[in-house]
MIDRENZA-634963 format. One line per field, with one value per residue (C-alpha): chain; y, x, z; residue number from 1; residue in three letters. Coordinates in steps of 0.5 Angstrom, whole numbers, plus 500, padded with zeros to 3 digits. Layout:
# MIDRENZA-634963
unit A, ...
y Y, ...
x X, ...
z Z, ...
pos NUM, ...
code ala, ...
***
This chain:
# MIDRENZA-634963
unit A, A, A, A, A, A, A, A, A, A, A, A, A, A, A, A, A, A, A, A, A, A, A, A, A, A, A, A, A, A, A, A, A, A, A, A, A, A, A, A, A, A, A, A, A, A, A, A, A, A, A, A, A, A, A, A, A, A, A, A, A, A, A, A, A, A, A, A, A, A, A, A, A, A, A, A, A, A, A, A, A, A, A, A, A, A, A, A, A, A, A, A, A, A, A, A, A, A, A, A, A, A, A, A, A, A, A, A, A, A, A, A, A, A, A, A, A, A, A, A, A, A, A, A, A, A, A, A, A, A, A, A, A, A, A, A, A, A, A, A, A, A, A, A, A, A, A, A, A, A, A, A, A, A, A, A, A, A, A, A, A, A, A, A, A, A, A, A, A, A, A, A, A, A, A, A, A, A, A, A, A, A, A, A, A, A, A, A, A, A, A, A, A, A, A, A, A, A, A, A, A, A, A, A, A, A, A, A, A, A, A, A, A, A, A, A, A, A, A, A, A, A, A, A, A, A, A, A, A, A, A, A, A, A, A, A, A, A, A, A, A, A, A, A, A, A, A, A, A, A, A, A, A, A, A, A, A, A, A, A, A, A, A, A, A, A, A, A, A, A, A, A, A, A, A, A, A, A, A, A, A, A, A, A, A, A, A, A, A, A, A, A, A, A, A, A, A, A, A, A, A, A, A, A, A, A, A, A, A, A, A, A, A, A, A, A, A, A, A, A, A, A, A, A, A, A, A, A, A, A, A, A, A, A, A, A, A, A, A, A, A, A, A, A, A, A, A, A, A, A, A, A, A, A, A, A, A, A, A, A, A, A, A, A, A, A, A, A, A, A, A, A, A, A, A, A, A, A, A, A, A, A, A, A, A, A, A, A, A, A, A, A, A, A, A, A, A, A, A, A, A, A, A, A, A, A, A, A, A, A, A, A, A, A, A, A, A, A, A, A, A, A, A, A, A, A, A, A, A, A, A, A, A, A, A, A, A, A, A, A, A, A, A, A, A, A, A, A, A, A, A, A, A, A, A, A, A, A, A, A, A, A, A, A, A, A, A, A, A, A, A, A, A
y 758, 765, 766, 772, 768, 763, 766, 768, 761, 758, 762, 760, 753, 753, 757, 752, 753, 751, 746, 746, 751, 758, 761, 765, 767, 763, 767, 769, 772, 776, 782, 789, 791, 788, 788, 792, 799, 804, 802, 809, 813, 812, 808, 804, 803, 796, 797, 797, 795, 802, 805, 803, 808, 804, 804, 797, 794, 797, 794, 787, 786, 788, 783, 778, 779, 779, 773, 769, 762, 761, 767, 764, 758, 762, 766, 759, 757, 763, 762, 755, 757, 762, 757, 753, 758, 760, 752, 752, 758, 755, 749, 754, 755, 749, 746, 746, 740, 740, 733, 730, 724, 721, 713, 709, 702, 696, 691, 684, 681, 674, 675, 672, 679, 683, 690, 693, 695, 701, 702, 702, 696, 701, 708, 714, 717, 724, 727, 734, 736, 741, 737, 740, 737, 742, 740, 744, 747, 745, 744, 749, 743, 747, 754, 751, 748, 755, 758, 753, 754, 761, 761, 756, 761, 767, 762, 761, 768, 770, 764, 768, 774, 770, 767, 775, 777, 772, 773, 780, 779, 774, 778, 784, 780, 777, 784, 786, 780, 782, 789, 787, 782, 788, 793, 787, 786, 794, 793, 787, 790, 796, 791, 788, 794, 796, 789, 789, 796, 793, 787, 792, 796, 790, 787, 794, 794, 787, 789, 794, 790, 793, 787, 780, 774, 772, 779, 778, 771, 774, 780, 775, 770, 776, 778, 771, 770, 777, 774, 768, 772, 776, 770, 767, 773, 774, 767, 768, 774, 770, 765, 771, 774, 767, 767, 774, 771, 765, 770, 775, 770, 773, 768, 773, 778, 782, 787, 792, 793, 797, 799, 797, 803, 807, 804, 808, 805, 805, 808, 803, 802, 806, 805, 801, 797, 794, 786, 787, 788, 781, 780, 783, 778, 774, 767, 768, 770, 764, 760, 763, 762, 755, 755, 758, 752, 747, 750, 750, 743, 740, 743, 739, 733, 734, 735, 729, 725, 729, 728, 730, 734, 735, 737, 734, 736, 736, 739, 739, 735, 728, 726, 721, 727, 732, 737, 736, 736, 743, 747, 742, 742, 734, 733, 736, 732, 735, 732, 735, 730, 731, 726, 725, 721, 719, 715, 710, 705, 707, 703, 710, 712, 719, 720, 718, 723, 729, 727, 727, 734, 736, 733, 737, 744, 742, 742, 748, 752, 749, 751, 758, 759, 757, 761, 767, 765, 764, 771, 774, 771, 773, 780, 780, 777, 782, 788, 786, 784, 791, 794, 791, 790, 798, 799, 795, 800, 805, 800, 797, 804, 805, 798, 800, 807, 804, 798, 803, 808, 801, 800, 806, 807, 800, 802, 808, 804, 799, 804, 807, 801, 800, 794, 788, 787, 781, 787, 790, 784, 783, 790, 789, 783, 786, 792, 787, 783, 789, 793, 786, 785, 792, 791, 784, 787, 793, 787, 784, 790, 791, 784, 784, 790, 786, 780, 786, 788, 781, 779, 785, 783, 788, 795, 799, 806, 811, 810, 803, 804, 809, 805, 799, 803, 806, 799, 797, 802
x 333, 334, 333, 329, 324, 323, 318, 314, 314, 312, 306, 304, 305, 301, 296, 295, 289, 282, 279, 272, 268, 267, 260, 257, 250, 245, 242, 235, 231, 226, 222, 225, 219, 212, 207, 202, 204, 198, 199, 200, 207, 209, 215, 214, 219, 221, 217, 211, 205, 206, 203, 196, 197, 194, 197, 194, 197, 204, 203, 201, 206, 212, 209, 209, 216, 218, 214, 212, 215, 217, 221, 225, 226, 229, 234, 236, 238, 242, 246, 247, 249, 254, 257, 258, 262, 266, 268, 269, 274, 278, 280, 285, 289, 293, 290, 295, 294, 297, 299, 301, 302, 306, 307, 312, 314, 318, 322, 323, 329, 328, 327, 333, 335, 335, 336, 343, 347, 346, 338, 334, 328, 323, 323, 319, 317, 314, 312, 309, 309, 305, 303, 300, 297, 296, 293, 296, 290, 293, 287, 282, 278, 278, 277, 271, 268, 268, 265, 260, 258, 258, 253, 249, 250, 247, 242, 239, 239, 235, 231, 230, 228, 223, 220, 219, 216, 211, 209, 208, 204, 200, 199, 197, 192, 189, 188, 185, 180, 178, 177, 173, 168, 168, 165, 160, 158, 156, 153, 149, 147, 144, 140, 138, 135, 132, 128, 126, 123, 120, 117, 114, 111, 108, 105, 102, 099, 096, 093, 089, 087, 092, 097, 096, 099, 103, 107, 108, 111, 115, 118, 119, 123, 127, 129, 131, 135, 139, 140, 143, 148, 150, 152, 156, 160, 161, 164, 168, 171, 173, 176, 180, 182, 185, 189, 192, 193, 197, 201, 203, 205, 199, 194, 190, 190, 183, 182, 177, 172, 174, 172, 175, 172, 177, 183, 187, 189, 197, 201, 202, 209, 211, 209, 214, 217, 223, 223, 231, 227, 226, 233, 231, 226, 229, 227, 230, 237, 236, 236, 242, 246, 244, 246, 253, 254, 252, 257, 263, 261, 263, 270, 270, 268, 274, 279, 278, 281, 288, 293, 292, 298, 299, 305, 305, 310, 311, 315, 316, 320, 321, 324, 324, 323, 318, 324, 328, 322, 322, 329, 333, 336, 337, 330, 327, 324, 321, 319, 317, 313, 310, 305, 302, 295, 293, 288, 290, 284, 277, 273, 270, 268, 270, 268, 261, 261, 263, 258, 253, 255, 255, 248, 246, 248, 244, 238, 240, 240, 233, 231, 234, 231, 224, 224, 226, 220, 215, 217, 216, 209, 207, 209, 205, 199, 199, 199, 193, 189, 191, 189, 182, 180, 181, 177, 172, 171, 167, 162, 161, 159, 155, 151, 151, 148, 143, 141, 139, 135, 131, 130, 127, 123, 120, 118, 115, 111, 109, 107, 103, 100, 103, 107, 107, 111, 115, 118, 121, 124, 127, 130, 133, 136, 139, 142, 145, 148, 151, 154, 157, 160, 163, 166, 169, 172, 175, 178, 181, 184, 188, 190, 192, 196, 200, 201, 204, 209, 211, 212, 217, 220, 217, 218, 223, 226, 226, 234, 234, 228, 232, 239, 235, 232, 239, 242, 236, 238
z 379, 382, 389, 388, 384, 389, 394, 388, 385, 391, 392, 385, 387, 393, 390, 384, 380, 381, 377, 375, 371, 374, 375, 369, 370, 365, 359, 359, 354, 357, 354, 356, 360, 362, 357, 362, 362, 364, 372, 375, 376, 383, 386, 392, 398, 401, 407, 402, 407, 410, 404, 406, 412, 417, 424, 426, 419, 421, 428, 426, 420, 426, 430, 425, 423, 431, 433, 428, 428, 421, 422, 428, 424, 418, 423, 426, 419, 417, 423, 422, 415, 417, 422, 416, 412, 418, 418, 411, 411, 417, 412, 409, 415, 419, 425, 430, 436, 443, 445, 452, 455, 460, 462, 466, 464, 466, 462, 463, 466, 464, 456, 451, 450, 457, 457, 456, 462, 465, 462, 468, 468, 470, 466, 465, 459, 458, 452, 450, 443, 438, 431, 425, 418, 412, 406, 400, 396, 389, 385, 389, 392, 399, 395, 391, 397, 401, 394, 395, 402, 401, 396, 400, 406, 401, 399, 406, 407, 401, 403, 410, 406, 402, 408, 411, 404, 404, 412, 410, 404, 408, 414, 410, 406, 412, 415, 409, 409, 416, 414, 408, 413, 418, 412, 410, 417, 417, 411, 413, 419, 416, 411, 417, 420, 413, 413, 420, 419, 412, 417, 422, 416, 413, 419, 421, 414, 415, 421, 418, 412, 407, 406, 406, 411, 405, 405, 412, 411, 405, 410, 415, 411, 408, 415, 417, 411, 413, 420, 417, 413, 419, 423, 417, 416, 424, 424, 418, 422, 428, 423, 420, 427, 429, 423, 424, 431, 429, 424, 429, 434, 439, 440, 445, 439, 439, 433, 434, 428, 422, 415, 409, 405, 410, 407, 402, 395, 395, 389, 384, 380, 374, 367, 363, 369, 367, 367, 370, 377, 377, 380, 386, 388, 394, 391, 384, 388, 392, 386, 383, 389, 389, 382, 384, 390, 385, 380, 385, 387, 380, 382, 388, 385, 380, 385, 388, 382, 383, 388, 395, 397, 405, 410, 417, 422, 430, 435, 442, 448, 450, 457, 462, 467, 467, 470, 463, 459, 457, 457, 456, 449, 449, 450, 444, 438, 431, 425, 418, 413, 406, 404, 397, 396, 389, 387, 382, 381, 383, 378, 375, 382, 382, 374, 376, 382, 377, 372, 378, 380, 373, 373, 379, 376, 370, 375, 378, 372, 370, 377, 376, 369, 372, 378, 373, 368, 374, 377, 370, 370, 377, 376, 369, 372, 378, 374, 369, 376, 379, 372, 371, 378, 379, 373, 376, 382, 378, 375, 382, 385, 379, 381, 388, 386, 381, 386, 392, 387, 385, 392, 394, 388, 389, 396, 394, 389, 394, 399, 393, 392, 385, 386, 390, 396, 392, 388, 394, 397, 390, 390, 397, 395, 389, 393, 399, 393, 390, 396, 398, 391, 391, 398, 396, 389, 394, 398, 391, 389, 395, 395, 388, 390, 395, 390, 386, 391, 393, 386, 385, 391, 396, 393, 390, 390, 385, 384, 383, 378, 374, 374, 372, 366, 364, 364, 360, 354
pos 1, 2, 3, 4, 5, 6, 7, 8, 9, 10, 11, 12, 13, 14, 15, 16, 17, 18, 19, 20, 21, 22, 23, 24, 25, 26, 27, 28, 29, 30, 31, 32, 33, 34, 35, 36, 37, 38, 39, 40, 41, 42, 43, 44, 45, 46, 47, 48, 49, 50, 51, 52, 53, 54, 55, 56, 57, 58, 59, 60, 61, 62, 63, 64, 65, 66, 67, 68, 69, 70, 71, 72, 73, 74, 75, 76, 77, 78, 79, 80, 81, 82, 83, 84, 85, 86, 87, 88, 89, 90, 91, 92, 93, 94, 95, 96, 97, 98, 99, 100, 101, 102, 103, 104, 105, 106, 107, 108, 109, 110, 111, 112, 113, 114, 115, 116, 117, 118, 119, 120, 121, 122, 123, 124, 125, 126, 127, 128, 129, 130, 131, 132, 133, 134, 135, 136, 137, 138, 139, 140, 141, 142, 143, 144, 145, 146, 147, 148, 149, 150, 151, 152, 153, 154, 155, 156, 157, 158, 159, 160, 161, 162, 163, 164, 165, 166, 167, 168, 169, 170, 171, 172, 173, 174, 175, 176, 177, 178, 179, 180, 181, 182, 183, 184, 185, 186, 187, 188, 189, 190, 191, 192, 193, 194, 195, 196, 197, 198, 199, 200, 201, 202, 203, 204, 205, 206, 207, 208, 209, 210, 211, 212, 213, 214, 215, 216, 217, 218, 219, 220, 221, 222, 223, 224, 225, 226, 227, 228, 229, 230, 231, 232, 233, 234, 235, 236, 237, 238, 239, 240, 241, 242, 243, 244, 245, 246, 247, 248, 249, 250, 251, 252, 253, 254, 255, 256, 257, 258, 259, 260, 261, 262, 263, 264, 265, 266, 267, 268, 269, 270, 271, 272, 273, 274, 275, 276, 277, 278, 279, 280, 281, 282, 283, 284, 285, 286, 287, 288, 289, 290, 291, 292, 293, 294, 295, 296, 297, 298, 299, 300, 301, 302, 303, 304, 305, 306, 307, 308, 309, 310, 311, 312, 313, 314, 315, 316, 317, 318, 319, 320, 321, 322, 323, 324, 325, 326, 327, 328, 329, 330, 331, 332, 333, 334, 335, 336, 337, 338, 339, 340, 341, 342, 343, 344, 345, 346, 347, 348, 349, 350, 351, 352, 353, 354, 355, 356, 357, 358, 359, 360, 361, 362, 363, 364, 365, 366, 367, 368, 369, 370, 371, 372, 373, 374, 375, 376, 377, 378, 379, 380, 381, 382, 383, 384, 385, 386, 387, 388, 389, 390, 391, 392, 393, 394, 395, 396, 397, 398, 399, 400, 401, 402, 403, 404, 405, 406, 407, 408, 409, 410, 411, 412, 413, 414, 415, 416, 417, 418, 419, 420, 421, 422, 423, 424, 425, 426, 427, 428, 429, 430, 431, 432, 433, 434, 435, 436, 437, 438, 439, 440, 441, 442, 443, 444, 445, 446, 447, 448, 449, 450, 451, 452, 453, 454, 455, 456, 457, 458, 459, 460, 461, 462, 463, 464, 465, 466, 467, 468, 469, 470, 471, 472, 473
code met, asn, ala, arg, lys, leu, pro, leu, ala, cys, ala, phe, leu, leu, ala, gly, cys, ala, val, gly, pro, asp, tyr, glu, arg, pro, ala, met, glu, leu, pro, ala, ala, tyr, pro, glu, arg, asp, val, gly, ala, ala, ala, leu, arg, ser, asp, trp, trp, lys, leu, tyr, asn, asp, pro, lys, leu, asn, glu, leu, val, ala, ser, ala, leu, glu, arg, asn, thr, asp, ile, arg, leu, ala, val, ala, arg, ile, glu, glu, ala, asp, ala, asn, leu, arg, ala, ala, asn, ala, ala, phe, leu, pro, glu, ile, asp, leu, gly, ala, asn, ala, asn, arg, thr, arg, ser, ser, thr, thr, thr, val, leu, pro, ala, pro, ala, gly, val, pro, val, val, arg, asn, asp, val, arg, leu, ala, leu, ser, thr, ala, phe, glu, leu, asp, phe, trp, gly, arg, leu, arg, arg, ser, ala, glu, ser, val, arg, ala, gln, met, leu, ala, thr, arg, tyr, ala, gly, asp, val, val, ala, leu, thr, leu, gln, gly, leu, thr, ala, gln, ala, tyr, phe, ala, leu, arg, ser, leu, asp, ala, gln, ile, ile, val, thr, arg, glu, thr, met, ala, thr, arg, glu, asp, ala, leu, ala, tyr, val, arg, thr, arg, ala, lys, gly, gly, val, ala, ser, glu, leu, glu, val, ala, gln, ala, glu, gly, ala, arg, ala, asp, ile, ala, thr, gln, leu, lys, asp, leu, glu, arg, gln, arg, ala, leu, ala, glu, his, gln, leu, ala, ala, leu, thr, gly, arg, leu, asp, leu, val, val, ala, ile, gly, asp, leu, arg, thr, leu, pro, met, pro, pro, leu, pro, pro, ser, gly, leu, pro, ser, gly, leu, leu, glu, arg, arg, pro, asp, ile, gln, gln, ala, glu, gln, gln, leu, val, ser, ala, asn, ala, gln, ile, gly, val, ala, lys, ala, ala, met, phe, pro, thr, ile, ser, leu, thr, gly, phe, ala, gly, gly, glu, ser, ala, asn, leu, ser, thr, leu, val, gly, asp, arg, gly, ser, gly, ile, trp, ser, ile, gly, phe, gly, leu, asn, leu, pro, leu, phe, asp, ala, gly, arg, tyr, arg, ala, leu, thr, asp, ala, ala, ile, ala, arg, ala, his, gln, ala, val, ala, ser, tyr, gln, lys, ala, val, glu, thr, gly, phe, arg, glu, val, ala, asp, ala, leu, val, thr, val, arg, leu, thr, ala, ser, ser, glu, glu, asp, tyr, arg, ala, ser, val, ala, ala, ala, arg, arg, ala, leu, arg, leu, ser, arg, met, arg, tyr, glu, ala, gly, tyr, ser, pro, phe, leu, glu, val, leu, asp, ala, gln, arg, thr, ala, asn, thr, ser, glu, leu, ala, ala, leu, arg, asn, arg, gln, ser, leu, leu, ala, ala, thr, val, asp, leu, met, lys, ala, leu, gly, gly, gly, trp, ser, ala, glu, gln, leu, ser, leu, lys, gln, asp, ser, ala, arg
***
């Protein structure tokens, strides 16, 4: 062989070939865009919770991302995965060990074969050497292993993103539930004041002989009902506040009274949203990296059926005296070795392990496809929920306005003597029910927008959206 080609041939030999299949993303047949189109025309940001323009919500989400125990656990797992990747990459370089030993021995003088003349009975032996062992990655076992560990590291990072996104959504929805309860408490207190006024009015009429004791009892019952409702809403608010405290890691959290009706609706995603945005979801990216890792493990399993080739060696010094251990040419020792280990009979063990790795890769493919399909469904569900819940806002406003008008008219009719007090009670209940239902619908709409942002991976930029649409064309 030409001497100039020898280094190239050696490099090719050392590099070898990586056995096992190279990763290819599984084909998925998805619609180019989501079926829901009439949902708005504004792009979102990755810090999507700031679109609600609520400083308290911003503070709570920041606290949750900093202090929540699930976040700290996810960070520790990412650090572990990074360390595992560094350990896997270190396998490509030889490990060099320093060995040193010193001993003093005495030989017997009464054996059949005594020590040769001139050899002392008591001897010293001092040894210092560097040793190494290096596996040549002919079949790509180390490369596939590092590929698998790197994919696991990325999957762990995406799992951390899933935790963060879930935590952001839970915090926002718990906050909206708290603000909804605040608004319901405000409305209920207003209703309480109205019913107390009605009770006082009926009692006055009863004293004058205009109203009956039945009407007084009915007014007292209505006032007691609303008082019970108010206490239950206050209990629910306390529980919601405790949930926020646990999410944010601030167990002494106290949130001042607010009102859901003051929160603006965030901008919604543009129409014709491309389904390719699903690739941004961290759970789908996590599932894909787990698939990459499982695919690489097939190569690791296959490489075990091929010979393992390694180089070994050591170099150092050995002497009877420490003074001549280093620097004396006569004390130098070295060794270079070559090793080959080939499994000849394993009763099908390595073939079975390879089949198991292939089966795990098939499982990972199914998990990835399921994650994509689930993501598509969640986005489609969130889009239709946002659209229909938003369209109900006008209906609820009309219902509240009609109920208030009916209450006003019923009181006028009762005071004029045209209708019984029972008609007023019915109008009061209807008005209270309509106002609370409108508030709960607004909470549902805000919660649906949070679900949509979570389903889309936490928002996007206009540039990302245009790139996705161009690629879809």
